[in-house]
N, C-alpha and C positions, 0 to 999 in steps of 0.2 A: 913752225912758230916756236919761239923761245918763250915757254910758259912763265918761267920765273920773271923774265923781263916784262911780260904783259901784266902780270900781277903787280909788280913794282910800280908800273905806270899807273894802273888803276888805283893803287893805294896812295900814290903821290897826288893824283888829281882829287881823290876823295878828301884827303887831309887839307889840301890847299883851297878847294872850291866849296865844299859843303860843311866842313867842320869850322865853326867860328871859335877861334882861340880865346877870345874875350869872354864869351858866354859859356864856352866849353860844351856847346850843343851842336847838333847836326840838323841843318835845315833841309827841306824836302826837294828843292830843285833850284836851279839857277835860271834866271830870265835873261841873262846876257853872258856871253863868253868873255867879256871884259871883266877882269877880276874885281875891280872896284865898283862895278855896276851889277854884280851877280845877284845881289839881294835887294835890288831896287823895288821889286814887287812886294816885299814883305809889308804887312799892314802897319799903319801908323798907330800909335797909342790911342788916338781918337777913333780910328776905325775899329780897333779891338773893343773899345768901350761901347761902341754902337753895335757890336756883334756882327760886323760886316767881314766876310760875306755870310757868316752863320755863327752860332754860338760854339761850334766845335773847331772853327778855323779850317774846315775842310776846303782844300784847293788854294789856301792862302799862302802855303809854304811853311806854315807853323802847325802842321797837322800831326806829325809823327816823330818829333824829336826824341821822345822817350822810347818808342819802339826801336828806332834806329840806334839810339844810345845803348839800349840793352844788347842789341846784336853786336855793336862795336866793342862794348866792354868785354863780352865773351871772346871776341876776336883778339883783342889785345892781351887777354889772359893766355890764349893759345899761342900768340906770337911772342910771349914772354917780354912784353914791353911795359915795364912798371910805370913809366912816366905818362904814356898815353892812357893806360888803364886808369891811373889816378885822375887824370884830367876828365875823362869821360865820366867816371864815378862822381866827381865833384859837380859836373853839370846835371847829372841825374838827381843828386841830392838836392840841388837847387830847385828842380822841378817838384820834388817831394816835400819841400818846406816853404816855398814862396807864398803860398796861399794863406798861411797862418792857421789853416785847419789841419790838425794832426791826422796823418793818414791820407790826405787828399793829394793826389798826384796830377799835376796839370800837364797838358800835352807838350807845351813848349813855352818859351819866354821871348819876348821881343828884344832883339839886339839894339833897337832904337833907343829905348829908355832903360833896359835891363830889368823891367819889373812887370810889364803888361802881359796878360795871358788871357786865353779864352776860358770861360767858366765850365764848359762840359768836357769831361775826360772820356775814357772808354775802358772797357775790360781788356782791350788789346794793349793799351798803355800799361795797365797794372800787371799784365802777364809778363811782359819783358822787364819791367822794373823789378818785380819780385824775383823772377828767375835769375836775372843778371846779378842782383845783389847777393842772392844765395850762392851763386857760383863764385863771386868775388870773395865772399866770406870764407869759403873753403879753399881758396887759392893761396899760394905762397906770396902773392903780390900785395895782399892787403895787410896793412899794419894793425897793431893792437887797437889803435884809435879808430881805424876804419871799421874794424869788427864790432866795436862797441856802438858806433854810429849805425851800422847796419842792423844790429840787434834792436836798437831803439826805433828805427824807421820801419822795420818789418813788423814789430809789435804794434806800432801805430796804425799800420795798414790793417792788421787783424782787428784792432779795436774799432777802426772805422767801419770795417765789414760787420762786426758784431752790432754796431749801432744802427747802421743804415740798411744793410742787406738782410731785411726781415720781411715777412709777409705783408705787414702793414705798409711797407714802403715799396711794395711790388718787387722785393729782392734787388733794389737798385741803389747805387751810389747817388748821393745828392750832387748838385753843382757846388762850386767853390763858395757861392754865396748862400749855401744851404737850401736853395730852392730845388724843386724837383725837375730833372732834365726833361726836355721835350722829346729827345730822341730815345731810342731803345738800347743804345750801345753801352750804357752803364749798368744794364741788368746783369746780375751775376748768378742767378739760379732760375730754374724753369726756363732754360734756354735750349739752343740746338745742341745735338750730341757733341760737336767739336768744341763747344764752349762749356760743357758740363763740369769739367774738373777745375775751372778757374777759381771758384770760391774755396773749395777744400785746399787747393794749392796755397792760397794765402795763409790759411791757418797752419798748414803743415810747415811752411817756411818759418813762421813765427815760432812754432814749437821747436823746430830744429836748431835755430840759432839762440833761443832763450832758455830752453829746457823747461819752460813753464807748462805744467800738465794741463792747465786750463785750455791752452791752444790745441793740445792734442785731443782733448775731449771735444772741442768745437770742430776740429778736423774730422774726427770719426763720425760726427753727426751726418756728414755728407759724403764721406769717402766711398763707401760701398755702392751707394746709389749712383754717384757720379761715375764710378768705374763701369757700372752696367750700362749707363746711358752712353758712355764713350764708345761702346761696342756697336752702336746703332747708326754709324755713318751710312748715308744713303748711296745708292748706285749712281753716282754723279761725279763730275770732275770739280773738286773744290779748288778755290784759290790756294796756292801754296802757302801764302802767309797765314791763312787760317789753320792749315795743317801743322805748320811750324809752331804756332802758338799752342795748339793742342798738345803737341809733342813736349814742349817745354813744361806744361803743367803736368803731363803724365809722368815724365821722367823724374821730376822733382818728387812727386808723391811716391813713385816706385822706389826711389833711393831712401826716402825717410821711413816708409812703411816697413813693419816687421811681420805682420800677419800674412802667411803664405796665400791664403784665399784672396785677400784684397790685392796683394802684389800681382797675383796671376791675372786679375781683371785688367790691370794696367799694362802688364806684359802683352796680353792679347790685343789690347787697344793699339799699342805701339807696333805690334806685328802687322796689324791692319794698316796703320799709317805708312809703314815702309812700302807696302804694296801700292798705296795711292800715290806715292812719290813718283812712280813710273809715269803716271799720266801727266804730272807736272813737267817732267823733263822732256817727254815726248812733245807736249804742246809747245814748249820753248823751242825745241828743234824745228818743229813744223813751221812756226811763225817766223823764225829767224830769217827765212828766205825773203820775207817781205818787209823787213824792218829798215826804217830810215833812222839811223842813230843820231842824226842831227835835228830831228823833229823838235820844234820849239813849243813849250807849253803856253807861252805867252803870259801877259799880265792879267790876272784874274779880274781886274777892274774893267777890262776892255772886252772880255769874252761875252758874246751875245747869246750863246746856247747855255742852258742850265738844266739841272735836274731838281725837281721839287719833291722831297720825300713826303709821301702822303700821310704818314703817321705823325709827323712833327712839323711839317711845312718848312723845314730847313732848305735853303736854296744853295745848291752846289754848282759853281761855274764849271762847265764841262771842258776838259781838254779835248784836243782833236783825237780821232781814232788812231792816227799815225803816232802821236806822242804816247798815247796809252799803251800801244803795242810795244814801242821801244822800251818803255818803262818795265812792262811785265816780263818781257823775254829775259832781260838781264837779271832782274830780281829773282824770278822763278828758277833760273838756272842755278843760282847760288842756293836758294831755299831747298831745291830738290836734293842737292848734295848734302846739305845739313840734315835733311829728313832721314837719310840713310846712315848718317854718322852719329846722330844723337841718341839713337835707340840703344838698349842694353847690349853689352858685348856679344852675347849669344846670337843676337839678330844682326849684328853689324857686318856689313860687307860693302866693298866698292868695286863692282865688276867693271870690265872694260866698256860696257855699254854706256855707263854714266861718264866715264872719263873721256871717251871719244866725243860724246856730245858736248861736254864742257869745253874741250879744246877746240872743237869745230866752231862753236859759236863765238868763242873769244877771239879766234883768228880773224874774224870779220868785224870785230868790235873796236871802235876807237873812242876811248874815254875822254879824249881831248875835246871832242865835239858834242859830247853827251850832256843832256840837260838834267835828268833825274838823278837821284842818289843811288840807284840800283847797283853800281859797281861795288859798293860796300859789301854786298852779299856774296859776290864771287870771291872777294878777298877773304871774307870770313870762312867760306867753304874751303878755300885753298889751305888756310892755316889749320882748320879743324881736321882735315885729312892728315896733315903732317903730325899734328899733335897726338893723334890717336895711333900713330905708327904705320900709316899706309903711305904709299908713294903715288906719284902721278905718271910714272913711266908706263 
């Protein structure tokens, strides 16, 4: 297999079929292989206003534009593509400002009217938003104007945290309309170990770009305890996306922190994450034998199976198991490589084990018939390896 040609094909399909050049956002899947019909499933403004299928937009195709945009922004920094980096940045900025609530980051925006969005966000969206802005701020691709805007937006996120993420609010971001979310995905403290560093990450980023000691003091209120909790991952196989988000928060804190004791906590947490990455890539390799890459997610309005979350009663239309597997294998393949590349240099390595699996799975992968956005992650992994001075030979 010609790996460079395969990556070029994946990148072209991603940019043509999932990235919307008008909105500068990345949508979650295509419901048709016909280009002009690929987003026919996306909710109408009326459906969004009615919170259909749920207030988070889960399964609608407007679920994770900020997560995907954050990964893409870092990818274009690695690829040294200032035009696409700026485009993705602009789309993320739009998600961070459209609600009119400073610091509120919405998941995505409807391309139908350019303004409708679901009211409930998540700590996952904030993680990639904050991390990618921090990376862009420190890159050579961002302009002086971009840096000033990043400073403003990351400080607004920190201010929003300071306002909402308090014991009286159960450590939780509000909805865009200032009401309390029904789901638990906006909770930022007293959470699982892989989520523990998300709150101090937001404060650390605001301090790093602004130099305002107030945000350093807020960061330090949570930093040491979050580091200790991050070392408590259970003996289980986590979703690779959760581990990648944990790593983004840990490496940001590690780079900003100067205290050797606290840095060591996060170093050990990332050392642990590197070990967990092997489960992710092994799972991808094992399941790749069974994948139908042409599996169709279908239109969420016509799906008859759903999951009802017991804690909030949100209804999530279920994709088929066949589609879910095709999505996870390709996405986790890229995420597993990113997990071993984003750690500190002393921990970083890319042995032949990872490279062989990466090439093996991609050899049987056809992005032209693929419905989810997962190819973005293998392209991001490819460029990250090259950016850090490794090779694919």
